[in-house]
LOBAVEX-130765 format. One line per 2 residues: number of its first residue (from 1); their letters; for each residue x, y, z of C-alpha. Coordinates in steps of 0.5 Angstrom, whole numbers. Layout:
REM residues N
NUM> a> X,Y,Z; ... .
REM end
This chain:
REM residues 694
1> ma> 0,0,0; 3,7,-2 .
3> aq> 5,11,4; 0,17,6 .
5> ap> 3,23,4; 4,28,10 .
7> ai> -1,33,11; 1,40,9 .
9> dt> 1,45,14; -2,51,11 .
11> hr> -1,55,17; 7,56,15 .
13> gn> 6,57,8; 2,63,5 .
15> ap> -5,61,5; -11,62,10 .
17> hp> -11,57,16; -17,54,17 .
19> aw> -17,54,24; -18,62,24 .
21> dw> -24,66,22; -21,70,17 .
23> rr> -28,73,15; -28,76,22 .
25> va> -21,78,22; -22,82,15 .
27> yl> -29,85,18; -25,87,25 .
29> vq> -19,90,21; -24,94,17 .
31> ls> -28,96,22; -22,99,26 .
33> ra> -20,103,20; -27,105,19 .
35> ld> -27,108,26; -20,111,25 .
37> km> -22,114,19; -29,117,22 .
39> ee> -25,120,28; -19,123,24 .
41> tr> -24,126,18; -30,128,22 .
43> lv> -30,127,29; -24,131,31 .
45> pe> -24,136,26; -32,137,29 .
47> kk> -29,137,36; -33,131,38 .
49> vl> -27,127,40; -21,131,43 .
51> yq> -16,125,44; -15,121,38 .
53> fs> -10,115,37; -10,111,31 .
55> ar> -9,104,31; -7,104,23 .
57> gh> -2,99,22; -3,96,29 .
59> dm> -10,93,28; -9,86,24 .
61> aq> -4,84,29; -8,86,35 .
63> vl> -15,83,32; -11,76,31 .
65> lg> -9,76,38; -16,78,41 .
67> lr> -19,72,37; -15,68,41 .
69> lt> -17,70,48; -22,65,48 .
71> dp> -22,62,56; -27,66,60 .
73> vd> -22,68,65; -17,70,60 .
75> aa> -15,78,61; -12,83,57 .
77> cg> -9,90,59; -8,94,53 .
79> yy> -5,101,52; -8,107,48 .
81> rs> -7,104,41; -11,98,43 .
83> rp> -18,99,41; -18,93,35 .
85> ml> -16,88,41; -22,91,44 .
87> ls> -27,90,38; -24,83,38 .
89> lg> -27,81,45; -34,84,43 .
91> vp> -34,91,46; -40,94,43 .
93> ve> -38,99,38; -42,105,40 .
95> da> -38,104,47; -32,104,43 .
97> lg> -34,110,39; -38,114,45 .
99> sa> -33,113,50; -28,117,45 .
101> mg> -33,122,45; -34,123,52 .
103> ra> -41,121,52; -45,118,58 .
105> gg> -44,110,59; -38,107,55 .
107> ys> -32,105,59; -32,111,64 .
109> dg> -39,115,63; -35,121,60 .
111> rd> -30,121,66; -24,119,63 .
113> ig> -21,120,56; -24,115,51 .
115> vv> -17,111,49; -16,109,56 .
117> fn> -20,102,55; -24,97,60 .
119> yp> -29,92,59; -32,87,64 .
121> np> -33,82,59; -40,78,61 .
123> hg> -38,73,55; -31,72,55 .
125> as> -24,75,57; -24,82,60 .
127> al> -20,88,58; -17,90,65 .
129> pm> -17,97,66; -12,101,63 .
131> cg> -8,107,65; -6,113,62 .
133> gv> 1,112,64; 6,108,59 .
135> ga> 8,102,62; 3,102,68 .
137> qy> -1,96,65; 5,91,66 .
139> tp> 5,89,73; -3,89,74 .
141> ta> -3,84,69; 3,80,72 .
143> gw> -2,80,78; -7,77,74 .
145> aq> -3,72,72; -1,70,79 .
147> ai> -8,70,81; -9,65,76 .
149> ey> -4,60,78; -6,61,85 .
151> yr> -13,59,83; -11,53,79 .
153> ae> -5,51,84; -7,53,91 .
155> ln> -15,53,91; -16,47,85 .
157> dp> -20,51,81; -21,47,74 .
159> ay> -24,54,71; -17,57,71 .
161> dk> -13,51,68; -12,54,61 .
163> ai> -13,61,63; -7,66,61 .
165> av> -6,74,62; -4,78,56 .
167> vl> -1,85,56; 0,90,50 .
169> gg> 5,95,50; 9,99,45 .
171> ea> 17,98,44; 18,105,48 .
173> sc> 14,102,54; 20,96,55 .
175> at> 24,102,58; 19,103,64 .
177> ng> 20,100,71; 13,97,70 .
179> fw> 16,93,64; 22,90,68 .
181> aa> 18,89,74; 13,85,71 .
183> lt> 18,81,67; 22,79,73 .
185> ia> 15,77,77; 13,73,71 .
187> tt> 20,69,70; 22,68,77 .
189> qq> 15,66,78; 14,62,72 .
191> lp> 7,65,70; 2,64,64 .
193> ml> 3,71,62; 4,74,54 .
195> ff> 8,80,53; 5,82,46 .
197> ie> 10,88,44; 8,92,38 .
199> dn> 14,95,35; 13,101,31 .
201> gy> 20,104,31; 18,110,35 .
203> gi> 16,112,42; 12,118,40 .
205> sv> 18,122,36; 24,118,39 .
207> ps> 26,112,35; 27,105,38 .
209> sf> 34,105,39; 33,111,44 .
211> qt> 29,106,48; 33,99,48 .
213> pg> 40,98,45; 39,96,38 .
215> gd> 32,98,38; 30,90,38 .
217> ia> 28,88,45; 27,81,43 .
219> an> 34,80,41; 36,83,48 .
221> la> 32,78,51; 34,72,47 .
223> sf> 38,69,53; 33,72,59 .
225> sg> 32,66,63; 25,63,64 .
227> le> 22,67,58; 20,64,51 .
229> vl> 22,70,46; 19,70,39 .
231> sg> 19,76,34; 17,77,27 .
233> dg> 13,81,22; 6,83,25 .
235> te> 4,86,18; 4,79,14 .
237> pa> -2,75,16; 1,68,16 .
239> ea> 7,70,20; 3,74,25 .
241> ar> -2,68,26; 3,63,26 .
243> lv> 7,67,32; 0,69,36 .
245> dr> -2,61,36; 5,59,38 .
247> am> 6,64,43; -1,63,46 .
249> th> 0,55,46; 6,56,50 .
251> vr> 3,60,55; -3,56,56 .
253> er> 0,49,55; 7,50,59 .
255> ra> 4,55,64; 10,60,63 .
257> pv> 11,67,60; 13,69,53 .
259> ll> 15,75,50; 12,76,43 .
261> rl> 15,82,39; 11,84,32 .
263> tv> 14,89,28; 8,94,25 .
265> pr> 8,101,22; 5,107,25 .
267> lq> 1,110,20; -1,116,23 .
269> gh> 3,120,28; 3,118,36 .
271> sf> -4,122,36; -8,126,32 .
273> qd> -4,132,33; 3,129,32 .
275> tq> 5,132,25; 11,127,25 .
277> ty> 16,132,23; 21,128,26 .
279> kg> 20,122,20; 23,123,13 .
281> da> 19,122,7; 23,116,5 .
283> vv> 21,113,12; 13,115,12 .
285> ka> 13,112,5; 17,105,7 .
287> ew> 12,105,13; 6,105,8 .
289> ar> 9,100,4; 8,95,10 .
291> dp> 1,97,11; -2,90,13 .
293> lp> -9,92,10; -7,91,3 .
295> kl> -3,85,5; -9,82,9 .
297> ks> -13,83,2; -8,80,-2 .
299> fl> -8,74,3; -15,73,3 .
301> vg> -18,75,-4; -17,69,-9 .
303> sl> -16,64,-4; -22,64,1 .
305> ls> -26,71,-1; -28,74,-8 .
307> es> -26,81,-9; -34,82,-8 .
309> ew> -34,79,-2; -28,83,1 .
311> da> -32,89,-2; -38,87,2 .
313> ie> -34,86,8; -31,93,8 .
315> rd> -38,96,7; -41,92,13 .
317> aa> -36,95,17; -37,102,14 .
319> ea> -44,101,16; -43,99,23 .
321> ae> -38,104,24; -43,109,22 .
323> aa> -49,106,26; -45,106,32 .
325> re> -43,114,31; -51,115,30 .
327> ra> -52,111,37; -46,114,40 .
329> ea> -48,121,38; -55,120,41 .
331> rp> -52,119,48; -52,125,53 .
333> vs> -47,128,57; -47,124,64 .
335> dp> -50,129,69; -45,133,72 .
337> eq> -48,132,79; -46,125,79 .
339> vt> -39,126,77; -37,126,85 .
341> rn> -40,119,86; -36,112,86 .
343> vf> -30,115,89; -31,109,94 .
345> fe> -36,103,94; -43,106,95 .
347> ge> -47,100,96; -48,98,88 .
349> mq> -43,93,87; -38,94,81 .
351> ae> -38,89,75; -31,86,76 .
353> gg> -26,86,81; -25,85,89 .
355> qw> -27,79,93; -34,81,94 .
357> th> -36,80,86; -33,73,87 .
359> gy> -38,71,93; -35,73,99 .
361> ep> -39,74,105; -36,78,111 .
363> ps> -37,74,118; -41,78,123 .
365> ts> -38,83,126; -39,88,132 .
367> et> -37,95,133; -36,94,141 .
369> pt> -29,91,143; -30,85,148 .
371> pd> -23,86,152; -20,79,153 .
373> gq> -13,77,156; -7,81,157 .
375> ri> -5,87,154; -1,86,147 .
377> nm> 3,91,143; 1,93,137 .
379> ga> 5,89,132; 3,83,136 .
381> ai> -5,85,135; -3,86,127 .
383> rr> 0,80,126; -6,76,130 .
385> tl> -11,80,126; -7,78,119 .
387> eq> -7,70,122; -14,70,123 .
389> el> -16,73,117; -11,68,113 .
391> ea> -14,62,117; -22,65,115 .
393> np> -21,67,108; -17,63,103 .
395> rv> -17,69,98; -12,73,103 .
397> lv> -5,74,101; 1,77,105 .
399> fg> 7,79,101; 13,84,100 .
401> ed> 20,85,102; 22,80,107 .
403> vg> 15,78,110; 17,71,109 .
405> pk> 21,67,113; 24,73,116 .
407> gg> 17,76,119; 18,83,116 .
409> vh> 24,88,118; 19,90,124 .
411> av> 17,82,126; 10,84,124 .
413> tl> 9,78,120; 13,73,124 .
415> gl> 11,66,123; 6,67,118 .
417> qe> 9,64,112; 11,58,117 .
419> kf> 3,57,118; 0,58,112 .
421> ga> 6,57,107; 10,61,101 .
423> sr> 4,61,97; 0,65,102 .
425> vf> 5,69,105; 11,71,101 .
427> dt> 17,75,99; 18,79,93 .
429> sl> 23,82,88; 25,89,90 .
431> se> 21,93,86; 15,97,90 .
433> eg> 12,98,83; 12,90,82 .
435> iv> 9,90,89; 3,94,89 .
437> gr> 2,93,81; 1,86,82 .
439> av> -3,87,88; -8,91,83 .
441> gm> -8,85,78; -9,80,84 .
443> al> -15,84,87; -18,85,80 .
445> ag> -18,77,80; -22,77,86 .
447> lm> -17,76,91; -15,80,97 .
449> pv> -8,82,97; -4,85,103 .
451> pe> 2,88,100; 7,91,105 .
453> iq> 12,97,103; 18,96,108 .
455> fr> 18,104,110; 14,109,108 .
457> ky> 19,113,103; 20,107,99 .
459> ae> 13,107,97; 15,113,92 .
461> pa> 17,108,86; 10,105,87 .
463> te> 6,112,86; 3,111,79 .
465> qi> 0,104,81; -2,107,88 .
467> nd> -6,113,84; -9,108,79 .
469> cg> -11,103,84; -15,109,88 .
471> tm> -18,112,82; -20,106,78 .
473> rw> -27,105,81; -29,113,79 .
475> rt> -25,113,72; -29,106,70 .
477> an> -36,109,73; -36,103,78 .
479> rf> -35,98,73; -28,96,76 .
481> aa> -25,96,83; -19,93,86 .
483> pm> -20,93,94; -13,91,98 .
485> vl> -10,93,104; -3,96,103 .
487> rv> 1,96,109; 6,102,110 .
489> pg> 10,102,116; 14,109,118 .
491> gf> 15,115,123; 21,116,128 .
493> fk> 23,110,132; 29,111,137 .
495> cg> 32,115,132; 30,118,125 .
497> dp> 33,119,118; 30,122,111 .
499> wh> 29,114,108; 26,110,114 .
501> sq> 22,115,118; 18,119,114 .
503> tn> 10,119,115; 7,124,110 .
505> ev> 0,121,110; -3,127,107 .
507> af> 0,124,100; -4,118,101 .
509> vh> -10,122,103; -9,126,96 .
511> qp> -10,120,92; -17,120,91 .
513> gw> -20,113,92; -16,111,98 .
515> kv> -18,110,105; -13,112,110 .
517> av> -12,109,117; -7,111,122 .
519> ps> -8,107,129; -4,109,135 .
521> na> -6,103,139; -7,95,139 .
523> ed> -14,96,139; -15,101,134 .
525> av> -11,97,129; -15,91,130 .
527> gl> -21,94,129; -19,98,123 .
529> lr> -15,92,120; -20,87,120 .
531> as> -25,92,117; -20,94,111 .
533> lr> -19,86,110; -27,85,110 .
535> gn> -28,91,106; -29,93,98 .
537> dp> -24,99,98; -17,100,97 .
539> vi> -14,102,104; -7,105,106 .
541> ff> -6,102,113; 0,106,116 .
543> eh> 3,102,122; 8,107,126 .
545> ra> 14,104,128; 15,108,135 .
547> ml> 8,105,137; 9,97,135 .
549> dd> 12,96,141; 10,102,145 .
551> sw> 7,100,152; 2,106,152 .
553> ar> 0,103,145; -2,96,148 .
555> rp> -9,94,149; -12,87,151 .
557> wp> -15,83,145; -21,87,143 .
559> gd> -25,80,140; -25,76,134 .
561> tf> -31,80,131; -29,87,133 .
563> vl> -29,92,127; -28,100,127 .
565> pf> -31,104,122; -27,109,118 .
567> gr> -29,116,120; -30,115,127 .
569> ak> -25,119,132; -24,117,139 .
571> kv> -23,122,145; -18,120,149 .
573> ad> -19,125,154; -25,130,155 .
575> gd> -25,137,157; -28,144,156 .
577> qi> -22,149,155; -19,147,148 .
579> ti> -19,141,143; -13,138,141 .
581> vt> -13,134,134; -8,129,133 .
583> wg> -7,122,130; -1,116,131 .
585> am> 5,117,135; 3,124,137 .
587> tl> -3,121,141; 1,119,147 .
589> rc> 5,126,147; -2,130,146 .
591> et> -5,126,152; 1,127,156 .
593> aa> 2,134,155; -6,136,156 .
595> gh> -6,132,163; -6,139,167 .
597> vp> -12,142,163; -19,140,162 .
599> ad> -18,138,154; -21,134,149 .
601> vi> -16,130,146; -18,127,139 .
603> dl> -15,121,136; -17,121,129 .
605> rt> -15,114,127; -17,115,120 .
607> lm> -15,121,115; -20,119,110 .
609> pw> -25,119,112; -24,124,118 .
611> dr> -29,125,123; -30,132,122 .
613> em> -37,132,126; -33,130,132 .
615> vl> -28,136,131; -33,141,130 .
617> es> -37,139,136; -31,140,140 .
619> vr> -28,146,138; -35,150,138 .
621> rt> -35,147,145; -28,149,147 .
623> rr> -27,155,143; -20,153,142 .
625> cl> -16,148,137; -9,146,137 .
627> iv> -7,141,131; -1,136,132 .
629> he> 2,132,127; 9,129,126 .
631> di> 9,130,119; 12,137,116 .
633> rt> 8,143,117; 7,146,110 .
635> ag> 1,142,106; 1,137,112 .
637> fg> -6,134,114; -7,139,119 .
639> ae> -7,145,114; -14,141,112 .
641> ia> -17,141,119; -15,148,120 .
643> av> -18,150,114; -25,146,116 .
645> va> -25,149,123; -24,156,120 .
647> de> -29,155,115; -34,152,119 .
649> af> -33,154,126; -30,161,125 .
651> ld> -35,165,129; -34,160,135 .
653> ld> -27,161,136; -23,165,142 .
655> ap> -16,164,139; -13,163,132 .
657> va> -13,155,130; -6,153,131 .
659> rl> -1,147,129; 5,144,132 .
661> tm> 9,140,127; 15,138,124 .
663> pd> 19,144,121; 19,143,113 .
665> ip> 25,138,114; 26,131,113 .
667> sp> 27,127,119; 34,128,122 .
669> hn> 38,122,124; 41,124,131 .
671> pv> 36,123,137; 38,130,139 .
673> ll> 36,133,133; 30,128,132 .
675> dw> 28,130,139; 28,138,137 .
677> av> 24,137,131; 19,132,133 .
679> ps> 13,136,137; 15,134,144 .
681> ve> 11,133,150; 14,140,153 .
683> ri> 13,144,146; 6,141,146 .
685> ra> 4,143,153; 7,150,152 .
687> ki> 3,151,146; -3,149,150 .
689> de> -2,154,155; -1,159,150 .
691> lv> -8,158,147; -12,157,153 .
693> af> -9,164,156; -10,167,149 .
REM end
């Protein structure tokens, strides 16, 4: 019998592979082109679209990618040129266009620019909320990938067996901290993550060689350990399809990361306003010669489609774009009175993100402490609360630098990894961007991450991720949220220095969407931390180093159900001659300093929100107000309190509102210098006497 002829792998040739729906590919690429053309020729000149980033040249490769995101718990995070991928996921065209026009509904209800995408997909893979900052999409995607592996390997959920996370970025984004942080996370943890790099040769006006040596990130990463690297032409349909398939198969089957670099032309400027004067005529001509649309037509017409069928697809796409424009323009602008809503959770559940959307129901709680046992220090109280929540809730994960076997540099997580394992309590690479960014992705996937920043000053590299996380609920109009508890130790301890002793809580208060807790003692730490871990908003949990083992801050365990609502201050002393407002380590000093005067000493306990009502009621009764905090004076949170008191209780005052703070300097190291700079009991007492005698 004659030997059977080997099957021809048309995927490696120049013929349409039957595994692909090439008609769908052609339609989506044409639809993307029609939307770009409509914006550039009509909607931008008519000022109906104010920000426009053309995807021409990038479109075919993105469509091929999106059509392979087939698992229900796949997720992709794009950037401002990623609309073709969104269309392939099934985003309503009127949402894509209406969002660009800033109309009601869509991605953000008009709150964010229309090229900042998100899509909580009810029918398949979601598009995670992207951010306006270049490279900010990488670490949250790594967090989603790590969550996939946690669900699969630790919670034994078969729904995640083939799921992957995909991040899209241009070649210039490969120079960012976010890219390298995510690459480190994905490779060291061997995560199912695809880095999809669209290399168009320019980062706005700067050539690729300014971003990475030689202008080829794939070549530079060829020997990167733990990473499969693929590279090819994203304008050739057969080659691009083969590479997308190969990359997807590797990530899904081997549960390991891949970087796929596809070269594509950017056929318009970086944005509509970009005239591309930095490109010569020859460069522009060469880019247009690589346009993937004519290549796609040549690839399909004659083998799969007739000329008339191609033309019909083009007409269908143009008609769909025009119909979407009509529906989008019929949408109103959202009600300005509603623009302050959804900064925090208001009772209406977000579509995606957070443990509550995955069926979590918090246990019963009590706002009344039931003291039990001997007094414990604040560090032990935080550790016991974390231990309790880790035991009760498999979605809680604690991580950061040195939190594992070492137990944290402040010993707060001591013993937790030994009890719960390295999948629940784990050390990270030295990247605060990576710590907070991956926490965002984990939270979006339904976990409750508890990342730690080792010292307050070290949060600075994560500022972009902190901001983007806090604004997520608002800027997606309650479509997405990423609740987490970000533990941040800081403040002086025996000595100070500019790097380990900063407080600067006001910077977190100035990040919309974050609740901010600043407990001064063990009882309050338990109540606020437990409320945070069971809540539905991101929380900054500030742990003052001086109070972790301070004898005054010790309290009996307040009970296994005790929670402390945010925005509820506490009077640690009562009196009618002066109101003293403080928080954190200054609470003890203020209580001590006011021992000789009938004073209301108010420990705010939380700064966002803060208890305005208690402060104003007290000031109206005592007619004097002193605000004491460890942070510097200029633009410290005390200025906000003083402004509110002046605005709302001015006529009740018998003395000027006063503040006692650090001077506008970093924390000094030598204890003598530190004692001079930080408000002392003696200086607080003197200021109290001055105001009472005024």
